LOVEX-62223 format. One record per atom (N, C-alpha, C): residue in three letters; atom name; x, z, y. Coordinates in nm, 4 decimals, always signed. Atoms other than C-alpha are relative to their C-alpha. Layout:
! LOVEX-62223
+-----+----+----------+----------+----------+
!  aa ! at !        x !        z !        y !
+-----+----+----------+----------+----------+
! ALA ! CA !        X !        Z !        Y !
...
+-----+----+----------+----------+----------+
//
This chain:
! LOVEX-62223
+-----+----+----------+----------+----------+
!  aa ! at !        x !        z !        y !
+-----+----+----------+----------+----------+
! UNK !  N !  +0.0734 !  +0.0173 !  -0.0955 !
! UNK ! CA !  +1.9079 !  +0.2241 !  -0.2567 !
! UNK !  C !  -0.1541 !  +0.0296 !  -0.0091 !
! UNK !  N !  +0.1454 !  -0.0269 !  +0.0147 !
! UNK ! CA !  +1.5536 !  +0.3452 !  -0.1674 !
! UNK !  C !  -0.0837 !  -0.1180 !  +0.0725 !
! UNK !  N !  +0.0730 !  +0.0897 !  -0.0330 !
! UNK ! CA !  +1.2735 !  +0.1167 !  -0.1263 !
! UNK !  C !  -0.1603 !  +0.0651 !  +0.0335 !
! UNK !  N !  +0.1544 !  -0.0600 !  -0.0444 !
! UNK ! CA !  +0.9022 !  +0.2044 !  +0.0251 !
! UNK !  C !  -0.0732 !  -0.1349 !  -0.0349 !
! UNK !  N !  +0.1111 !  +0.0997 !  +0.0171 !
! UNK ! CA !  +0.6249 !  -0.0040 !  -0.1047 !
! UNK !  C !  -0.1298 !  +0.0432 !  +0.0380 !
! UNK !  N !  +0.1218 !  -0.0200 !  -0.0458 !
! UNK ! CA !  +0.2937 !  -0.0056 !  +0.0664 !
! UNK !  C !  -0.1212 !  -0.0966 !  -0.0605 !
! UNK !  N !  +0.1143 !  +0.0642 !  +0.0604 !
! UNK ! CA !  -0.0184 !  -0.0874 !  -0.1133 !
! UNK !  C !  -0.1167 !  +0.0077 !  +0.0590 !
! UNK !  N !  +0.1714 !  +0.0011 !  -0.0584 !
! UNK ! CA !  -0.3740 !  -0.2104 !  +0.0236 !
! UNK !  C !  -0.0570 !  -0.0915 !  -0.0703 !
! UNK !  N !  +0.1329 !  +0.1166 !  +0.0515 !
! UNK ! CA !  -0.6754 !  -0.3681 !  -0.0974 !
! UNK !  C !  +0.0338 !  -0.1017 !  +0.1025 !
! UNK !  N !  -0.0221 !  +0.1160 !  -0.0471 !
! UNK ! CA !  -0.6472 !  -0.7228 !  +0.0097 !
! UNK !  C !  -0.1528 !  -0.0188 !  +0.0991 !
! UNK !  N !  +0.1018 !  +0.0269 !  -0.0984 !
! UNK ! CA !  -0.8855 !  -0.8279 !  +0.3081 !
! UNK !  C !  -0.1089 !  -0.0482 !  -0.0562 !
! UNK !  N !  +0.1254 !  +0.0231 !  +0.0664 !
! UNK ! CA !  -1.2424 !  -0.8567 !  +0.1909 !
! UNK !  C !  -0.0398 !  +0.0593 !  -0.1421 !
! UNK !  N !  +0.0114 !  -0.0965 !  +0.1386 !
! UNK ! CA !  -1.2040 !  -0.6296 !  -0.1109 !
! UNK !  C !  -0.0858 !  +0.1473 !  +0.0827 !
! UNK !  N !  +0.0621 !  -0.1278 !  -0.0447 !
! UNK ! CA !  -1.4383 !  -0.3360 !  -0.0404 !
! UNK !  C !  +0.0599 !  +0.1082 !  -0.0279 !
! UNK !  N !  -0.0903 !  -0.1278 !  +0.0060 !
! UNK ! CA !  -1.2950 !  +0.0064 !  +0.0244 !
! UNK !  C !  -0.0837 !  +0.1149 !  +0.0240 !
! UNK !  N !  +0.0997 !  -0.1402 !  -0.0342 !
! UNK ! CA !  -1.5300 !  +0.2983 !  -0.0396 !
! UNK !  C !  +0.0900 !  +0.1183 !  +0.0126 !
! UNK !  N !  -0.0596 !  -0.1189 !  -0.0572 !
! UNK ! CA !  -1.2585 !  +0.5602 !  -0.0163 !
! UNK !  C !  +0.0323 !  -0.0273 !  +0.1559 !
! UNK !  N !  +0.0036 !  +0.0132 !  -0.1700 !
! UNK ! CA !  -1.1781 !  +0.3989 !  +0.3565 !
! UNK !  C !  -0.1445 !  +0.0408 !  +0.0366 !
! UNK !  N !  +0.1533 !  -0.0181 !  -0.0904 !
! UNK ! CA !  -1.5730 !  +0.4039 !  +0.4196 !
! UNK !  C !  -0.0215 !  +0.1334 !  -0.0025 !
! UNK !  N !  +0.0335 !  -0.1672 !  +0.0238 !
! UNK ! CA !  -1.5930 !  +0.7771 !  +0.2924 !
! UNK !  C !  +0.0914 !  +0.0789 !  +0.0900 !
! UNK !  N !  -0.0893 !  -0.0541 !  -0.0973 !
! UNK ! CA !  -1.2961 !  +0.8563 !  +0.5209 !
! UNK !  C !  -0.0696 !  -0.0242 !  +0.1454 !
! UNK !  N !  +0.0521 !  +0.0225 !  -0.1298 !
! UNK ! CA !  -1.4516 !  +0.6735 !  +0.8094 !
! UNK !  C !  -0.1133 !  +0.0702 !  +0.0288 !
! UNK !  N !  +0.1125 !  -0.0293 !  -0.0076 !
! UNK ! CA !  -1.7991 !  +0.8276 !  +0.7630 !
! UNK !  C !  +0.0495 !  +0.1662 !  +0.0432 !
! UNK !  N !  -0.0154 !  -0.1318 !  -0.0213 !
! UNK ! CA !  -1.6230 !  +1.1885 !  +0.7380 !
! UNK !  C !  +0.0742 !  -0.0079 !  +0.1530 !
! UNK !  N !  -0.0421 !  -0.0118 !  -0.1654 !
! UNK ! CA !  -1.4319 !  +1.1050 !  +1.0845 !
! UNK !  C !  -0.1103 !  -0.0106 !  +0.0893 !
! UNK !  N !  +0.1262 !  +0.0200 !  -0.0639 !
! UNK ! CA !  -1.7597 !  +0.9984 !  +1.2214 !
! UNK !  C !  -0.0477 !  +0.1334 !  +0.0224 !
! UNK !  N !  +0.0916 !  -0.1352 !  +0.0199 !
! UNK ! CA !  -1.9238 !  +1.3328 !  +1.1100 !
! UNK !  C !  +0.1033 !  +0.1159 !  +0.0584 !
! UNK !  N !  -0.1088 !  -0.1055 !  -0.0704 !
! UNK ! CA !  -1.6076 !  +1.5409 !  +1.2606 !
! UNK !  C !  -0.0134 !  -0.0124 !  +0.1776 !
! UNK !  N !  +0.0151 !  +0.0268 !  -0.1295 !
! UNK ! CA !  -1.6743 !  +1.3838 !  +1.6034 !
! UNK !  C !  +0.0974 !  -0.1196 !  +0.0517 !
! UNK !  N !  -0.0888 !  +0.1040 !  -0.0395 !
! UNK ! CA !  -1.4363 !  +1.0884 !  +1.5988 !
! UNK !  C !  -0.0612 !  -0.1310 !  +0.0089 !
! UNK !  N !  +0.0980 !  +0.1488 !  +0.0138 !
! UNK ! CA !  -1.6805 !  +0.8123 !  +1.7093 !
! UNK !  C !  +0.0428 !  -0.1062 !  +0.0298 !
! UNK !  N !  -0.0609 !  +0.1297 !  -0.0108 !
! UNK ! CA !  -1.4320 !  +0.5459 !  +1.7969 !
! UNK !  C !  +0.0641 !  -0.0628 !  -0.1173 !
! UNK !  N !  -0.0181 !  +0.0732 !  +0.1205 !
! UNK ! CA !  -1.3590 !  +0.4754 !  +1.4365 !
! UNK !  C !  -0.0487 !  -0.1040 !  -0.0417 !
! UNK !  N !  +0.0753 !  +0.1114 !  +0.0392 !
! UNK ! CA !  -1.4472 !  +0.1301 !  +1.3480 !
! UNK !  C !  +0.0157 !  -0.0541 !  -0.1506 !
! UNK !  N !  -0.0206 !  +0.0408 !  +0.1282 !
! UNK ! CA !  -1.2885 !  +0.1017 !  +1.0174 !
! UNK !  C !  +0.1351 !  +0.0822 !  -0.0503 !
! UNK !  N !  -0.1195 !  -0.0736 !  +0.0716 !
! UNK ! CA !  -1.0498 !  +0.2654 !  +0.7618 !
! UNK !  C !  +0.0214 !  -0.0689 !  -0.1014 !
! UNK !  N !  -0.0423 !  +0.0637 !  +0.1054 !
! UNK ! CA !  -0.8505 !  +0.0966 !  +0.4894 !
! UNK !  C !  +0.0878 !  +0.1140 !  -0.0765 !
! UNK !  N !  -0.0780 !  -0.1171 !  +0.0413 !
! UNK ! CA !  -0.6854 !  +0.3554 !  +0.2421 !
! UNK !  C !  +0.0890 !  -0.1047 !  -0.0770 !
! UNK !  N !  -0.0814 !  +0.0406 !  +0.0822 !
! UNK ! CA !  -0.3943 !  +0.2606 !  +0.0544 !
! UNK !  C !  +0.1198 !  +0.0894 !  -0.0718 !
! UNK !  N !  -0.0783 !  -0.0743 !  +0.0583 !
! UNK ! CA !  -0.1078 !  +0.3948 !  -0.1211 !
! UNK !  C !  +0.1813 !  -0.0328 !  +0.0315 !
! UNK !  N !  -0.1434 !  +0.0447 !  -0.0236 !
! UNK ! CA !  +0.2857 !  +0.4310 !  -0.0437 !
! UNK !  C !  +0.0773 !  +0.0526 !  -0.1409 !
! UNK !  N !  -0.0560 !  -0.0257 !  +0.1115 !
! UNK ! CA !  +0.5301 !  +0.4371 !  -0.3426 !
! UNK !  C !  +0.1753 !  +0.0192 !  +0.0326 !
! UNK !  N !  -0.1221 !  -0.0027 !  -0.0278 !
! UNK ! CA !  +0.9032 !  +0.5489 !  -0.2688 !
! UNK !  C !  +0.0753 !  -0.0252 !  -0.1538 !
! UNK !  N !  -0.0744 !  +0.0156 !  +0.1112 !
! UNK ! CA !  +1.1390 !  +0.3932 !  -0.5547 !
! UNK !  C !  +0.1736 !  +0.0082 !  +0.0313 !
! UNK !  N !  -0.1397 !  -0.0099 !  -0.0306 !
! UNK ! CA !  +1.5239 !  +0.4936 !  -0.5711 !
! UNK !  C !  +0.0671 !  -0.0826 !  -0.1053 !
! UNK !  N !  -0.0663 !  +0.1073 !  +0.0759 !
! UNK ! CA !  +1.7049 !  +0.2031 !  -0.7095 !
! UNK !  C !  +0.1570 !  +0.0202 !  +0.0167 !
! UNK !  N !  -0.1502 !  -0.0343 !  +0.0071 !
! UNK ! CA !  +2.0732 !  +0.1980 !  -0.8531 !
! UNK !  C !  +0.0727 !  -0.0692 !  +0.0554 !
! UNK !  N !  -0.0725 !  +0.0979 !  -0.0928 !
! UNK ! CA !  +2.1585 !  -0.1117 !  -0.6911 !
! UNK !  C !  +0.0154 !  +0.0134 !  +0.1502 !
! UNK !  N !  +0.0223 !  -0.0070 !  -0.1490 !
! UNK ! CA !  +2.2756 !  -0.1416 !  -0.3287 !
! UNK !  C !  -0.0060 !  -0.1660 !  +0.0386 !
! UNK !  N !  -0.0056 !  +0.1719 !  -0.0338 !
! UNK ! CA !  +2.2464 !  -0.5425 !  -0.3499 !
! UNK !  C !  -0.1306 !  -0.0085 !  +0.0372 !
! UNK !  N !  +0.1153 !  +0.0272 !  -0.0692 !
! UNK ! CA !  +1.9487 !  -0.6255 !  -0.1066 !
! UNK !  C !  -0.0712 !  -0.0879 !  -0.0795 !
! UNK !  N !  +0.0881 !  +0.1075 !  +0.0610 !
! UNK ! CA !  +1.8394 !  -0.9342 !  -0.2850 !
! UNK !  C !  -0.0478 !  +0.0555 !  -0.1380 !
! UNK !  N !  +0.0491 !  -0.0560 !  +0.1370 !
! UNK ! CA !  +1.8445 !  -0.7719 !  -0.6319 !
! UNK !  C !  -0.1041 !  +0.1051 !  +0.0226 !
! UNK !  N !  +0.0880 !  -0.0861 !  +0.0186 !
! UNK ! CA !  +1.6563 !  -0.4884 !  -0.5305 !
! UNK !  C !  -0.1490 !  -0.0491 !  +0.0619 !
! UNK !  N !  +0.1269 !  +0.0708 !  -0.0248 !
! UNK ! CA !  +1.4018 !  -0.7058 !  -0.3575 !
! UNK !  C !  -0.0935 !  -0.0965 !  -0.1130 !
! UNK !  N !  +0.0396 !  +0.0844 !  +0.1256 !
! UNK ! CA !  +1.3637 !  -0.9110 !  -0.6791 !
! UNK !  C !  -0.0793 !  +0.0979 !  -0.0972 !
! UNK !  N !  +0.0254 !  -0.1240 !  +0.0741 !
! UNK ! CA !  +1.3450 !  -0.5882 !  -0.8887 !
! UNK !  C !  -0.1255 !  +0.0610 !  +0.0552 !
! UNK !  N !  +0.1400 !  -0.0621 !  -0.0251 !
! UNK ! CA !  +1.0496 !  -0.4377 !  -0.6729 !
! UNK !  C !  -0.0939 !  -0.0967 !  +0.0086 !
! UNK !  N !  +0.0872 !  +0.1177 !  +0.0264 !
! UNK ! CA !  +0.8737 !  -0.7573 !  -0.6655 !
! UNK !  C !  -0.0847 !  -0.0137 !  -0.1158 !
! UNK !  N !  +0.0608 !  +0.0150 !  +0.1420 !
! UNK ! CA !  +0.8517 !  -0.7498 !  -1.0415 !
! UNK !  C !  -0.0551 !  +0.1292 !  -0.0331 !
! UNK !  N !  +0.0666 !  -0.1332 !  +0.0541 !
! UNK ! CA !  +0.7653 !  -0.3923 !  -1.0601 !
! UNK !  C !  -0.1351 !  -0.0107 !  +0.0735 !
! UNK !  N !  +0.1361 !  +0.0030 !  -0.0633 !
! UNK ! CA !  +0.4645 !  -0.4495 !  -0.7913 !
! UNK !  C !  -0.0779 !  -0.1137 !  -0.1049 !
! UNK !  N !  +0.0861 !  +0.0937 !  +0.0931 !
! UNK ! CA !  +0.3527 !  -0.7612 !  -1.0115 !
! UNK !  C !  -0.0587 !  +0.0610 !  -0.1368 !
! UNK !  N !  +0.0369 !  -0.0393 !  +0.1180 !
! UNK ! CA !  +0.3557 !  -0.5794 !  -1.3334 !
! UNK !  C !  -0.0555 !  +0.1632 !  -0.0187 !
! UNK !  N !  +0.0228 !  -0.1343 !  -0.0015 !
! UNK ! CA !  +0.2563 !  -0.2133 !  -1.2455 !
! UNK !  C !  -0.0518 !  +0.0639 !  +0.1219 !
! UNK !  N !  +0.0268 !  -0.0523 !  -0.1148 !
! UNK ! CA !  +0.2459 !  -0.1069 !  -0.8928 !
! UNK !  C !  -0.1183 !  -0.0374 !  +0.0845 !
! UNK !  N !  +0.1058 !  +0.0664 !  -0.0828 !
! UNK ! CA !  -0.0103 !  -0.3026 !  -0.7364 !
! UNK !  C !  -0.1051 !  -0.0890 !  -0.1337 !
! UNK !  N !  +0.0978 !  +0.0425 !  +0.0770 !
! UNK ! CA !  -0.3330 !  -0.4510 !  -0.8964 !
! UNK !  C !  +0.0124 !  -0.1558 !  +0.0576 !
! UNK !  N !  -0.0037 !  +0.0964 !  -0.0707 !
! UNK ! CA !  -0.2607 !  -0.7989 !  -0.7823 !
! UNK !  C !  -0.1006 !  -0.1082 !  +0.0338 !
! UNK !  N !  +0.1429 !  +0.0684 !  -0.0637 !
! UNK ! CA !  -0.6093 !  -0.9416 !  -0.8031 !
! UNK !  C !  -0.0647 !  +0.0620 !  +0.1293 !
! UNK !  N !  +0.0487 !  -0.0522 !  -0.1037 !
! UNK ! CA !  -0.7173 !  -0.7099 !  -0.5441 !
! UNK !  C !  +0.0786 !  +0.0537 !  +0.1096 !
! UNK !  N !  -0.0843 !  -0.0675 !  -0.0747 !
! UNK ! CA !  -0.4264 !  -0.5536 !  -0.3793 !
! UNK !  C !  +0.1354 !  -0.0792 !  +0.0361 !
! UNK !  N !  -0.0981 !  +0.0439 !  -0.0470 !
! UNK ! CA !  -0.1381 !  -0.6786 !  -0.1748 !
! UNK !  C !  +0.1096 !  +0.1269 !  +0.0160 !
! UNK !  N !  -0.0999 !  -0.1039 !  +0.0075 !
! UNK ! CA !  +0.1937 !  -0.5094 !  -0.1295 !
! UNK !  C !  +0.1140 !  -0.0378 !  +0.0912 !
! UNK !  N !  -0.0876 !  +0.0274 !  -0.0959 !
! UNK ! CA !  +0.4760 !  -0.4982 !  +0.1430 !
! UNK !  C !  +0.1071 !  +0.1115 !  -0.0346 !
! UNK !  N !  -0.1188 !  -0.0729 !  +0.0196 !
! UNK ! CA !  +0.8366 !  -0.3679 !  +0.0845 !
! UNK !  C !  +0.1030 !  +0.0182 !  +0.1255 !
! UNK !  N !  -0.0790 !  -0.0366 !  -0.0823 !
! UNK ! CA !  +1.0584 !  -0.1849 !  +0.3072 !
! UNK !  C !  +0.1363 !  +0.0394 !  -0.0479 !
! UNK !  N !  -0.1172 !  -0.0583 !  +0.0585 !
! UNK ! CA !  +1.4266 !  -0.1683 !  +0.2453 !
! UNK !  C !  +0.1002 !  +0.0343 !  +0.1113 !
! UNK !  N !  -0.0755 !  -0.0379 !  -0.1194 !
! UNK ! CA !  +1.7045 !  +0.0080 !  +0.4843 !
! UNK !  C !  +0.0940 !  -0.1120 !  +0.0354 !
+-----+----+----------+----------+----------+
//
């Protein structure tokens, strides 16, 4: 089973990369961009087909490695 994990900075955490992208877009003439938040997408191919087991395993992965739980949140998509 494939899982897609989207990791983003939590609300209120400064995002200097997102701000750099916003400024670059403005410099390229995209004046309507009010904000940009940058994150990462991680695809994990799991050996299990059990949805509950996959969700539990991915949550443990996020809490231990894939996300910095102090400043980042994550969302998991399973088929």
